[in-house]
N, C-alpha and C positions, 0 to 999 in steps of 0.2 A: 504494500500500500504506500503510495507516494504521499509525503507530508502535505502536498498542495491539495489533496482531495479529502482530507479528514473533515468529517462533519462534526463529530462530538468526541471530546475527551472528557472522561469523568472519573471521579474517585469518591469513595465513601462507603456506606454500609452495604456490604455484599456478603451474604451468608448462604449456607445450605438450610433451606426451610424443611423441617420435618413436620408434616401435617398429621395431626391426630384428630380424625373426624369422628364425631358422635361417640366419644368415650371409648373408641376402639384403638387398636395398635396403629402403627404408622400406616397411613393411607397412601402417602406418596412423599417423595423427596425431590426437591428441585431448587435451583438457584433462586434466591430471594433477597430481601433487603431493598429499600427504596432505590438506592443507587444501582444495585445489580439488576433489579427488575426494569428500571427505566432504560439502562444501557442495552440489556439483552433484547428488550422489546423493539427498540429502535434498530438494532442490528438485524432482527428478524424482518423488519420493514425495509431492509436493504439500504439502510443508512450506514455510512462508514464510521465505525465506532472503535475507540481505543480506550479500554479501561486501564487505569493505573492503580494497581492494588498490591498489597502485601499478603501472601497466602502461605500456608504451610506446604511442605513437601510430603503430602499425605494423600490418602484416598479421597478425602473430602475436597482437597485442593484440585486433585485430578478431575473430579466431577465438575467443579465450578469452571475450571479452565476449559474442559471439554464442551460444556454448554455454550460458552462464548465462541469457541472455535467452530462448533456446529452451526452457529448462527452467522458465521462469517466475520466476526469481530477480530481486530488486530490484538493479539495477546502477548506481544513481545514486551510490553510494559507491565506485565504481571510478574512480580518477583516472588520466587518460591524459596522458602527457608526451611532447613531441616530442624531448626530449634523453635519453630512456631507451629501451632496447630491451627488449621483453618477453622473459621467460625461456623457455629451451628446454632440454630434457633428453633425452639419447639413452638408450633402454632396449634392451639387447641380450638377446634371448630365445631360449631353446632349448625349442621346444614339445614335444620328446620327453621331456625330463626335467622340464619346467616351471620350470627354473631361469632366473634373469635377473640382470643387473647393470646399473648405471647409469653413464653417463659424461657429463662436462661438456665433451667435445670432439666435434666432428662426425667420424664415421668416414669420411666421404667426402672431406672437405677437410682434416682434422686441425686445423681452426680451433677456438678456444675458443668455446663457445656462450654467449650472454648469460645471466647468472645472476639469481637472485631478489634483490630488494631490498625491505626491509620498509617498512611505512607510516611516515609522519612525523606530527609533532604536528598539523599542519593537517588531516590525514586523520581524526585522532581527534576534533578539534573539529567537523569537518563531520558525522561520524557520531554525535556525542554523543546526539542525540535517539533514535537506534536503540539505542545502548548502554544508555540509561536505560529502555528499554521492550522488551527482549528476554527471552525465557525462558531461553535458553542462549547463552553466548559460547564459541566454539571457537577455539583456536589451537594450532599446532604449532611456532611459532618465537617468539623473544623479541627485543625491542629496548626502548629506553626508552619509545617511544610505545606499543608493544603492551602493555607492563605497565600503563601508564596506562589503556589501554582495558580491560584485565582488571579493574583496581581499580574503574573506573567502573561496569562491568557488575555486579560483585560487590556494590558498595555499593548498587546499585539492586535487589538481590535475585535476580539471575540465577544460574543454575548455570554455573560456569566449568569447562569441559572442556579440559584441558591435556594435549597429547600431544608431549612433547619427544623429540628424537632425540639431543641432546647438550647439554652444559653448557659454554657459552663464558664467561659472566660469572656468578660465584657470587652477586654482589649482586642482579642481576636475577632470577636463578633463585630465590633465597630469597623475594623479594617476590612473585614469581609463584605459588610454591607456597603461600604464606601465604593467598592468596585463592582457591585452587583447590578445587573440589568433587569433581571426578573427575580423577585423575591416571593416565594410561595410558603405560606405557613398556616397553621391551624389557629383559628380565633380563640379557642378555649385554652390553648397552650401558650401562645406567644404574643397575643395582641397588645398586652400591656407593655412589652418591650419595644414596640415599634412606633412609639409616639415621637421619638427623636432619632436623628441619625440616618434616616432613609433618604437618599438623594432625590431631589425633585424630578430627576429624569428617570428614576427607577420605577418599574411597574410592580406593584404588590398584588399578589393573588391571596386573598384571605378566605380560607375554606370554613364552611359552617356545616359540615357533615352532609346528611342527605337532603337538606333544604336548598343547598346551592353554595355559591361563592360570590365574593365581591372583588372587583378590580379597582385598584386605587392608583392614582398618579398625581402627586401633589394634592390639590384640593378636589380633584375630579373623582367621581365614583361611578361605577357601573355594576349593577346586580345581574347575575346569571343564575336563573333557576336551574336546578338539577333536572336531568332527564329521568323519567320513570324507568325502573329496571323491569324487564319482562318477567324475570324470576330472580329471587334472591336466595342463593345457596351459600355464597361466601363473598363478603364485602372487602376482603383483603386485597390490596392492590388497586383499589378504586382511585385513590388519590394519585397513585403512580400513573395510571392510565390517562388522567387529565394532563399530567406533565408530558407523557409520551405524545399525546395529540397536539399539544401546543408546540413542543420542540420540533416535531415533524412539520408542523405548519410554518414555524419560523425558518426552518431549512428550505422549505419550498418557496418562501417569499424573501429570501435573504437579500435580494437586490433592493428591496424597499428599505433596507437598513440604512442606506445612504442618507435618507432624509429623516431617520428616526421612526419610532413607533408611537402611536397613541392608543388609548383604550379601545376606541371603536375598531381600529385595525386588528386588534388581537382577538376580538370576540369570536370570529369564525374558528380560530385555532382552539380557543377554550371550548367552544361548543362541540368541536370534533372530538376533543378529549373526553368531554362529558358523555357523549354518545358511546365511546369505547368503554368508559367506566361502567355505564349502565348495563351494557351487553355482557361485560366480564363478570358481573355479579351472579350470572346464571351458572357459573362453572366454579369448581373447586380449585383453589390455587391462585396465586397472584397473577399468573398469565394463563388461567384456565381456558379462556377464549382462544388464545394462540395455540394451545396444545390440542384442544378439541376440534377447532374449526380451521386453524391454519392462518398464516400471515396474510394470505390473499383476502380472506374474509375480514380480518381486522382492517385491512386497507380499505375495503368496501364500506365498512362502518365509518371510518374516518372521513371518507369522501361523501358520506351521506347517501350512498346507494341503497343501504339497508334501512328500512323504516321500522 
């Protein structure tokens, strides 16, 4: 893959999801985590994707790298280490209600599962050619090295898509937000942290669960109602599908970037992602729709061909 053709470089929460459905044993295992799900979905949609990750030299790592390779992603920037265990997350799912929760302990052994660890400085240096030549940089986690990667990509003109779930270090968070183009976060988790520091040129996507989301840019606001799901078996990955839809739309309309984006321009991309999120709820797993119906069907949902 030539660096000039890179669509998305990303780093962040990427794990092996072990799904325990309806109080039974493992129903399935697949690559998960917001970052992993977004990047893999985009790769399956034939976007040029390069994950920058730190994984163990173990069977779980083999599985995660194998899923990326199978989707056509560039995996040379995934570093494997023999002294690290690749991360695993247990998802407990009730397919009747569609509700789920995550646990960092194995329900079968009660042992703590290996956790996510962010990339380091050497990973940023190794991936710098990609960071300097990508259209979009995605992350859902922060560390000193990740913020350096964000700043590098932003300095080279990339759209920086930041999807935080919490604020651990205010200093890193301020640096990250300062170079962010699209900031997506949950209202019930982080809205109180977003009163200051968000650039007036950045677009915020504030999610309110099943009721919809709000776009913000400076003092401008635009509400997007959610799309009704045809069936709800698993809501895991719904937010990720919104990001997938918008990032895919941003890539398709990258020429418009020269004059900047406004809220109205982004609405079609948001709606495409909401359609994909609604359809995905009918299937088990963060990418259940992709697994059961295929990437071509997902593409038809994004384009509005499927009603």
